[in-house]
C-alpha positions as CSV (number, residue, x, y, z in Angstrom):
1,M,-11.0,0.8,-31.1
2,E,-9.8,4.3,-30.7
3,A,-13.3,5.5,-29.7
4,T,-13.6,2.8,-27.0
5,D,-10.1,3.6,-25.7
6,G,-10.9,7.3,-25.5
7,F,-14.2,6.6,-23.9
8,C,-12.7,4.6,-21.1
9,R,-10.1,7.3,-20.4
10,K,-12.8,10.0,-20.3
11,V,-14.9,7.9,-17.8
12,F,-11.9,7.5,-15.5
13,A,-11.2,11.2,-15.7
14,A,-14.9,12.0,-15.0
15,I,-14.8,10.1,-11.7
16,G,-11.5,11.8,-10.5
17,A,-9.0,9.1,-11.4
18,D,-5.5,10.5,-12.2
19,E,-4.1,10.3,-15.7
20,A,-1.7,7.4,-14.8
21,T,-4.5,5.3,-13.5
22,A,-6.7,6.0,-16.5
23,D,-3.9,5.2,-18.9
24,A,-2.9,1.9,-17.2
25,A,-6.4,0.6,-16.6
26,T,-7.4,1.4,-20.2
27,R,-4.3,-0.1,-21.7
28,A,-4.9,-3.3,-19.8
29,M,-8.6,-3.6,-20.7
30,M,-7.9,-2.8,-24.3
31,H,-5.2,-5.5,-24.4
32,G,-7.8,-8.0,-23.2
33,S,-10.4,-6.8,-25.7
34,R,-8.1,-6.7,-28.7
35,L,-6.7,-10.2,-28.1
36,G,-10.1,-11.8,-27.4
37,V,-9.7,-12.1,-23.6
38,D,-13.1,-10.4,-23.2
39,S,-13.5,-11.5,-19.6
40,H,-10.7,-9.1,-18.8
41,G,-11.4,-6.5,-21.4
42,V,-13.5,-3.3,-21.5
43,R,-16.5,-5.1,-19.9
44,L,-14.6,-4.4,-16.6
45,L,-15.0,-0.6,-16.9
46,A,-18.2,-0.4,-15.0
47,H,-16.8,-2.6,-12.2
48,Y,-13.7,-0.5,-11.9
49,V,-15.8,2.7,-11.8
50,K,-18.0,1.1,-9.1
51,V,-15.1,0.1,-6.8
52,M,-13.3,3.5,-7.2
53,E,-16.5,5.4,-6.3
54,A,-17.2,3.0,-3.4
55,G,-13.7,3.5,-2.0
56,R,-12.1,0.1,-2.5
57,V,-9.6,1.4,-5.1
58,N,-7.6,4.6,-4.7
59,R,-8.2,6.9,-7.7
60,R,-5.0,8.9,-7.1
61,P,-2.5,6.5,-5.5
62,N,1.1,7.1,-4.5
63,V,2.7,4.1,-6.2
64,R,6.3,3.7,-4.9
65,I,9.2,1.3,-4.5
66,A,9.0,0.5,-0.8
67,Q,12.3,-1.5,-0.6
68,S,14.9,-2.9,-2.9
69,F,17.9,-5.3,-2.8
70,G,20.0,-5.6,-5.9
71,A,17.8,-7.0,-8.7
72,V,14.8,-7.4,-6.4
73,A,12.3,-4.7,-5.3
74,S,8.9,-4.4,-3.6
75,L,6.4,-2.0,-4.9
76,D,3.6,-0.5,-2.8
77,A,0.5,0.1,-4.9
78,D,-1.3,2.3,-2.3
79,H,-4.5,0.4,-3.0
80,G,-4.6,1.8,-6.5
81,H,-5.7,0.1,-9.7
82,G,-3.9,-3.2,-10.2
83,A,-2.9,-2.4,-13.8
84,L,-1.1,0.7,-12.7
85,A,0.9,-1.2,-10.1
86,A,1.7,-4.1,-12.6
87,Y,2.8,-1.8,-15.4
88,R,5.0,0.2,-13.0
89,G,6.3,-3.0,-11.5
90,M,7.3,-4.4,-14.9
91,D,8.9,-1.0,-15.9
92,H,11.1,-1.3,-12.8
93,A,11.8,-5.0,-13.4
94,V,12.9,-4.2,-16.9
95,A,15.2,-1.4,-15.6
96,L,16.7,-3.9,-13.1
97,A,17.1,-6.5,-15.8
98,E,19.0,-4.0,-18.0
99,Q,21.4,-3.5,-15.1
100,F,21.6,-7.0,-13.6
101,G,20.2,-9.3,-16.3
102,V,17.2,-10.1,-14.2
103,G,14.6,-8.0,-12.3
104,A,12.0,-9.2,-9.9
105,V,9.3,-7.0,-8.4
106,S,6.8,-8.0,-5.7
107,I,3.6,-5.9,-5.6
108,R,1.7,-5.2,-2.4
109,N,-1.5,-3.4,-1.5
110,G,-2.8,-3.8,-5.1
111,S,-6.2,-4.6,-6.6
112,H,-7.6,-6.6,-9.5
113,F,-5.1,-6.2,-12.3
114,G,-7.0,-7.6,-15.3
115,P,-5.2,-9.6,-18.0
116,A,-1.8,-10.9,-16.8
117,G,-0.6,-11.2,-20.3
118,A,-0.6,-7.4,-20.7
119,Y,2.3,-7.1,-18.3
120,A,4.3,-10.0,-19.6
121,M,3.9,-8.4,-23.0
122,A,5.1,-5.0,-21.7
123,A,8.5,-6.7,-21.2
124,A,8.5,-8.7,-24.5
125,E,7.7,-5.6,-26.5
126,R,10.9,-4.1,-25.2
127,G,13.0,-7.2,-26.0
128,Y,12.9,-8.8,-22.6
129,I,11.3,-12.0,-21.4
130,G,8.4,-11.2,-19.0
131,L,6.5,-13.2,-16.3
132,A,3.4,-11.9,-14.4
133,V,1.3,-13.7,-11.8
134,C,-1.3,-12.9,-9.3
135,N,-3.7,-14.6,-7.0
136,S,-7.5,-13.9,-6.5
137,D,-10.3,-14.7,-4.2
138,S,-10.8,-18.5,-4.0
139,F,-13.0,-20.3,-6.4
140,V,-10.9,-23.3,-7.5
141,R,-10.7,-26.5,-5.5
142,L,-7.6,-28.5,-5.0
143,H,-7.1,-31.8,-6.8
144,D,-9.5,-34.1,-4.9
145,G,-10.5,-31.1,-2.7
146,A,-14.0,-30.1,-1.7
147,M,-13.6,-26.4,-0.9
148,R,-12.8,-23.3,-2.8
149,F,-9.0,-22.9,-2.2
150,H,-7.1,-21.1,-4.9
151,G,-8.3,-18.3,-7.1
152,T,-8.0,-18.7,-10.9
153,N,-4.4,-17.6,-10.3
154,P,-3.2,-16.7,-13.8
155,I,0.4,-17.2,-15.1
156,A,1.6,-15.2,-18.1
157,F,4.9,-15.6,-19.8
158,A,6.0,-13.6,-22.9
159,V,9.1,-14.0,-25.0
160,P,10.2,-11.7,-27.9
161,V,10.6,-13.3,-31.3
162,E,12.5,-11.3,-33.9
163,N,10.3,-10.0,-36.7
164,D,7.3,-11.8,-35.3
165,Q,4.8,-11.5,-32.5
166,P,5.9,-12.6,-29.1
167,W,5.5,-16.2,-27.9
168,L,2.7,-15.5,-25.3
169,L,1.3,-17.9,-22.7
170,D,-1.5,-16.4,-20.7
171,M,-3.4,-19.0,-18.7
172,A,-5.6,-19.4,-15.7
173,T,-4.7,-22.4,-13.5
174,S,-8.3,-23.5,-13.3
175,A,-9.7,-25.9,-15.9
176,I,-11.9,-23.2,-17.3
177,P,-12.6,-19.5,-16.4
178,Y,-15.8,-18.8,-14.5
179,N,-17.2,-16.7,-17.3
180,R,-17.3,-20.0,-19.3
181,V,-19.7,-21.3,-16.7
182,Q,-21.8,-18.2,-17.0
183,L,-21.9,-18.6,-20.8
184,Y,-23.0,-22.2,-20.7
185,R,-25.7,-21.2,-18.2
186,S,-27.0,-18.6,-20.6
187,L,-27.0,-21.2,-23.5
188,S,-28.4,-24.1,-21.3
189,V,-25.5,-26.2,-22.5
190,K,-23.7,-28.9,-20.4
191,L,-20.1,-28.3,-19.4
192,P,-17.3,-30.6,-20.5
193,E,-16.3,-33.4,-18.1
194,G,-14.1,-32.6,-15.1
195,V,-14.0,-28.8,-15.2
196,A,-16.3,-27.9,-12.4
197,S,-17.8,-29.2,-9.1
198,D,-20.7,-28.9,-6.8
199,E,-20.4,-27.8,-3.1
200,A,-19.1,-31.3,-2.1
201,G,-16.4,-31.3,-4.8
202,R,-18.3,-33.7,-7.0
203,D,-17.8,-33.2,-10.7
204,V,-20.9,-31.7,-12.4
205,R,-21.8,-30.8,-16.0
206,D,-24.9,-28.8,-15.2
207,P,-23.7,-25.2,-15.0
208,E,-26.5,-24.4,-12.6
209,Q,-24.9,-26.7,-10.0
210,V,-21.4,-25.3,-10.2
211,E,-20.0,-24.1,-6.8
212,M,-16.3,-24.2,-7.7
213,L,-14.0,-24.8,-10.6
214,A,-11.5,-27.7,-11.0
215,P,-7.8,-27.1,-11.4
216,V,-6.4,-27.6,-14.9
217,G,-5.2,-31.1,-15.6
218,G,-8.3,-33.3,-15.4
219,E,-7.4,-36.6,-13.8
220,F,-4.0,-35.1,-13.2
221,G,-5.3,-31.9,-11.6
222,F,-2.6,-31.9,-9.0
223,K,-0.5,-30.3,-11.7
224,G,-2.9,-27.4,-12.1
225,A,-3.2,-27.1,-8.3
226,G,0.6,-27.0,-8.0
227,L,0.9,-24.3,-10.6
228,A,-1.8,-22.3,-8.8
229,G,0.3,-22.6,-5.7
230,V,3.3,-21.2,-7.5
231,A,1.3,-18.1,-8.4
232,E,-0.1,-18.0,-4.8
233,I,3.4,-18.0,-3.2
234,L,4.9,-15.5,-5.6
235,S,2.1,-13.1,-5.5
236,A,0.8,-13.3,-2.0
237,V,3.2,-15.0,0.4
238,I,6.4,-13.0,-0.5
239,S,4.4,-9.8,-0.7
240,G,2.8,-10.3,2.7
241,M,-0.7,-10.0,1.2
242,G,-3.8,-12.2,1.7
243,L,-4.0,-15.7,0.5
244,S,-6.8,-16.5,-1.9
245,F,-9.1,-18.0,0.7
246,D,-8.7,-14.9,2.9
247,L,-9.5,-12.3,0.3
248,L,-12.6,-10.3,0.0
249,P,-14.6,-11.4,-3.1
250,M,-14.1,-9.3,-6.2
251,N,-17.8,-8.6,-6.6
252,G,-18.7,-7.6,-3.1
253,P,-20.9,-7.1,-1.2
254,D,-18.2,-5.0,0.5
255,L,-16.8,-2.6,-2.2
256,S,-15.4,0.0,0.2
257,T,-12.7,-2.0,1.9
258,P,-9.4,-2.4,0.0
259,R,-8.7,-6.0,-0.8
260,G,-4.9,-5.8,-0.4
261,L,-3.9,-8.0,-3.4
262,G,-0.4,-9.1,-4.2
263,A,1.2,-9.7,-7.5
264,F,4.6,-10.5,-9.0
265,V,6.4,-9.6,-12.2
266,L,9.8,-10.7,-13.5
267,A,11.9,-9.5,-16.4
268,L,14.9,-11.4,-18.0
269,K,17.4,-9.8,-20.4
270,P,18.2,-12.6,-22.9
271,G,21.6,-11.1,-23.9
272,A,22.7,-11.5,-20.3
273,F,22.6,-15.3,-20.7
274,V,23.7,-15.8,-24.2
275,D,24.6,-13.7,-27.2
276,R,21.5,-11.9,-28.4
277,A,21.8,-13.3,-31.9
278,V,22.0,-16.8,-30.6
279,F,18.8,-16.3,-28.5
280,E,17.0,-14.8,-31.5
281,A,18.0,-17.7,-33.8
282,G,16.9,-20.2,-31.2
283,M,13.5,-18.6,-30.7
284,K,13.0,-18.2,-34.4
285,R,13.8,-21.9,-35.0
286,Y,11.6,-23.0,-32.1
287,V,8.4,-21.3,-33.3
288,E,9.1,-22.2,-37.0
289,V,9.4,-25.9,-36.2
290,L,6.5,-25.8,-33.8
291,R,4.1,-24.2,-36.3
292,S,5.2,-26.5,-39.1
293,S,5.0,-29.7,-37.1
294,P,2.5,-32.4,-38.1
295,A,-1.0,-31.9,-36.7
296,R,-3.8,-34.5,-36.1
297,E,-6.4,-34.8,-38.8
298,G,-8.7,-31.8,-38.9
299,T,-6.6,-29.7,-36.6
300,S,-3.7,-27.2,-36.8
301,V,-0.8,-26.6,-34.5
302,M,-0.3,-23.1,-33.1
303,A,2.3,-21.5,-30.9
304,P,1.0,-19.9,-27.6
305,G,-0.4,-16.5,-28.6
306,D,-1.2,-17.4,-32.2
307,R,-4.9,-17.5,-31.5
308,E,-4.7,-14.1,-29.8
309,W,-2.8,-12.5,-32.7
310,K,-5.4,-13.9,-35.1
311,V,-8.3,-12.4,-33.1
312,A,-6.4,-9.1,-32.8
313,A,-6.0,-8.9,-36.6
314,E,-9.6,-9.6,-37.1
315,R,-10.7,-7.0,-34.6
316,R,-8.5,-4.4,-36.2
317,R,-10.6,-4.9,-39.3
318,T,-14.0,-5.2,-37.8
319,G,-13.8,-3.3,-34.5
320,L,-14.4,-4.5,-30.9
321,P,-17.5,-6.6,-30.4
322,L,-19.4,-5.4,-27.3
323,D,-21.9,-7.7,-25.7
324,P,-25.3,-6.3,-24.7
325,A,-24.5,-5.9,-21.0
326,T,-21.3,-4.0,-21.8
327,R,-23.1,-1.8,-24.3
328,Q,-25.8,-1.0,-21.7
329,A,-23.1,-0.2,-19.1
330,F,-21.3,2.1,-21.5
331,A,-24.6,3.9,-22.3
332,E,-25.4,4.4,-18.6
333,L,-21.8,5.7,-17.9
334,A,-22.1,8.0,-20.9
335,E,-25.4,9.5,-19.8
336,K,-24.2,9.9,-16.2
337,H,-21.1,11.7,-17.1
338,G,-22.2,13.6,-20.2
339,L,-20.2,11.6,-22.6
340,T,-20.8,10.1,-26.0
341,P,-20.7,6.2,-26.0
342,P,-18.3,4.7,-28.5
343,F,-21.0,3.3,-30.7
344,D,-24.2,4.4,-32.4
345,R,-27.2,4.4,-30.1
């Protein structure tokens, strides 16, 4: 993993990104790859390089707090990498929470920030409860809708657990991620029922016919659409940034115009609400009873994050798996910038 981490940082340096950008973007991608969120892992390196070189993303941004009011602040990302803005935003939110018990930071003029869980975890690793949300270009219909309306609009929430890994929820508000559609296409396998639609909003199982995703919730998809709206309002409306259906697509064709994305991070100091020992005992009992609760035959019960920690432990032993497309992209970047790829040729 160290070789992949180092390679990403060297590539960013080679294209003129400042050290803070290289560090934040690499940290976020490595979080995704370590925990098995490969769609938001190091496979994004080539895309980030492309949009920086094309001018969409500022390689050396002036990230700053634009305004503040008590425990609330607005951060201007200067069209820099979304991970830099999100980490900086959460750092500030934690500092505010230390002072006020709660810290909320709205992020404006950002870009794609990768795995939302990385920023919620940045709070939990320091003993705070963390929330991170963003919106993205529209690809998910409303419940009973027939147009792309919301993005996949992730919600991440992380809570520290004494002497254990944090409780970590990191979810898209769509029924499945789009990369699942791409995987099923490559395997010529039918999709599950009720997760994707054609151009008229009709449910389809053939991945070749997919024009939009369904909100999470199946027959009760209004719940997923509502959660997507929560992320939309927190990330876009209160930051003054574009709504999902007004955003430029992530993959172009215009890669030179900044997309102006919004995001939102929140930190809570548990000890401001209840004695810290009481909080820690409550969380410990919660996850212990959750994990030991009866499971249906042939299944097991896991706390949010348990699957990710299991994947992370396995990948620490075996290393990061790189799909053929990512390996090819790494090889091309290495050759272009005179670097050594993080794997044997």
